[in-house]
N, C-alpha and C positions, 0 to 999 in steps of 0.2 A: 612337838618341838624336837625331842630326841631323835625321831625318825628322820628329820631334816638333816641333822648334822652327824648322826652315828648310825647310818644304815648300811648294811652290807652291799647294797646295790651301788653305793657311791664308788668312784674310782679309788684304788688303793691309796694313792698319795693324798688324795683329798681327805680321805677318812683319817689317815695318819696326821695330816695337818690340823684337822679339827680336834683330835685327841691332844696333839702337842700344845695347841693354844689353850685348851681347857686345863691341861696339866700345869702349864706355866701360870695361869691365872690362880689355880689352886695352891701352887708352891710358894710363889714369891711373897704373898702377904704373910704366910706363916714364917717364911724365912726372915722377913723384916721384923716380925714380932720377936723371933728368937735373938736376933741381933740387938734389938733394943733391950731385951731382958737380960743379956749377958754383959756383965760389967766389963768395960774396957774393950770389948770386941769391936764396936763400931769405930771408936777412935783408932784402934790398931789398924783396921782395914783402910781407914782414910790416910793415915800417915805412913804406913809400911806397905810399899808396893809389892814386895815379895810375898808378904802375908796375904795380900788381896789376891794376887795371882794364884796362890795355892788354894785359897778359899774358893775362888771362882771355878778353878779347875775341879775341885771336889763337888761343887754344886752341879756343874754340867756333866761330869762323868758318872757321878753317883746319883745325885738327887734327881736331875731331870730324867735320867735313864729309868730309875726305879719307878718314879711316879708315872712316867709315860707308859711304861710296860704294864703296870698294874691297871691303869685306867683303860688302855687298849684292850687288855683281856677282858675287863669288866664290860665295857661298852659292846665289844664284839659278841661276847656270850649273850648279853641282853638282846641284841638284835636277832640272834638265832633263836632265842627262847620265845621272842614275840611272834615268830613265824610258825612255831609249832603249836598246833591245837591240841589241847588235852595235856599239856605239860603241867606237872604239879609244882605249884609255887613253893611249898615247904622244902622239897627235894632241891629245887634250884637254889634257894636262899642258903641252905645248909652248905651246898657244894661251892657256892660263891664265896662264902666266909672262909671255908677251908682253903680254896684255891688262892684267894687274895693273900692270906697269911703265909702259905707255903711259898708262893711266888715272891713275896717280899723278902723272906729269909733267904731263899735260894739266890736271888739276884745279889743280895749283899755278900753271900759267900763268893759268888763268881766275880764280882767287882773287886773285892778285897784281894783275891788271889791275883787277878790281872793287875791291880795297882802295885802289888808287890813285884811282879815280873817287869812291868812296863815303866813304872815311876820309882822303883826302889823303895816304895813305901814299906813300913813294917821291917825295916832293915833289909829289904829285898828278899825276905824269907816267906814263901807261900804258907808254910806250916804255922808260923806266927800270925800270919794274916787270918788263917782259919780259926785260931785260938782267940783272936780278938773279936770275931763276929758275935759269939754268944754273949760275953759280958757287955758289949756295946748295945745290942738289941735288947738285952735284958733291962737296961735302963732307959730305953727309948720312950716308954710310956710316961715317964716322969718329965719328958721334954728337956733332958739334961744334955743332949748331944744332937749332932746333925741328923742322926738316924731318926730321932724323935720328930724332927722337922719333916722328914720324908714320910714317916709313918702317918702323921696327922694330915699331911697334904694329900694322901690317898683317900681320905675319908669323905671329902665332898662328893667325889665320883661314886663312892660306894653308897652314900646316902641317896643320891639321885637314882642310882640303879635299884636300890631296895624299895624306895618309894614308888617307883614306876611299876615294879613287879607286884607290890602289894595293892596298888590301885587298878591293876589290869582287870578288865571285865567287871569292874565295880561301879562304873558310871562316872559322872563328873565329880572331881574332888571337892568342888565348891558346894555341892549339896549332900555330899556323903557324911552322915553323922559319925562315921568311924575315921575321919580324916586325922583327928588329933591322935587317936589310938595308933594308927598306922605310921604316923610320923614318929611317935615314941618308939614303936617297934623297929623302925628303920634306924633310929639312933642306938637302940639296944644291939642291933646287928653290927653296927659300926664298932660299938664297944667290944663285941665279941671278937672282932678282927684283931683289936689291939690286945686283948687278953690271950688270944691264940698265938699271936706273934710272940708275946712274952714268954708263954709256956714253951713254945718251940725253942726259943733262945736259951731258956734255962736248961732244957734237955741237951741242946747243942753244947752248952758250957760244960755240963757234967760229962759228956761223952768225949770231948776233946781236951778238956783241962784248961786251965788258965796259962796265958803265955809267961 
């Protein structure tokens, strides 16, 4: 199934489109859940047009961009991994967890700085934007802000990638007695991504200081 939609032999734009659709399907249910859980947010978005525009802009410029980029990197790397014989799964999984966490944090740094320059966010000060990244991502795992929405929206793609790698060369998942163990392992790797993002954010916060 993955080879049909996320194969490096696909035309570039088709591959990007498939990743974009997957990213949107991953993002918007989590986003809706966040809106429902946030007191007054849904009502404000319905009644306040300016607030809705700002919210939509943040989702499109930050959320879709981050989730798409992380998913794209994950599916592209998986396609390359599946073509290489003798590749070691533990090494690949470790590098994937590290790359996802690092990419997630770096994209937030880039987008926050660009938002300060282009949209005058954070008072139009790029340094303030940098100082906000750490505290924001540090709380993302608690699902307290929009970055938490984006972080958890990257996990469906991560789970699929990890499960695919763990099942590679192990036969049909339907008859494999280790299916449940591999599913739990994939979930654990997703949790490792969240922990690593949080750890990196704490380090970033300490190095740059609070705004």
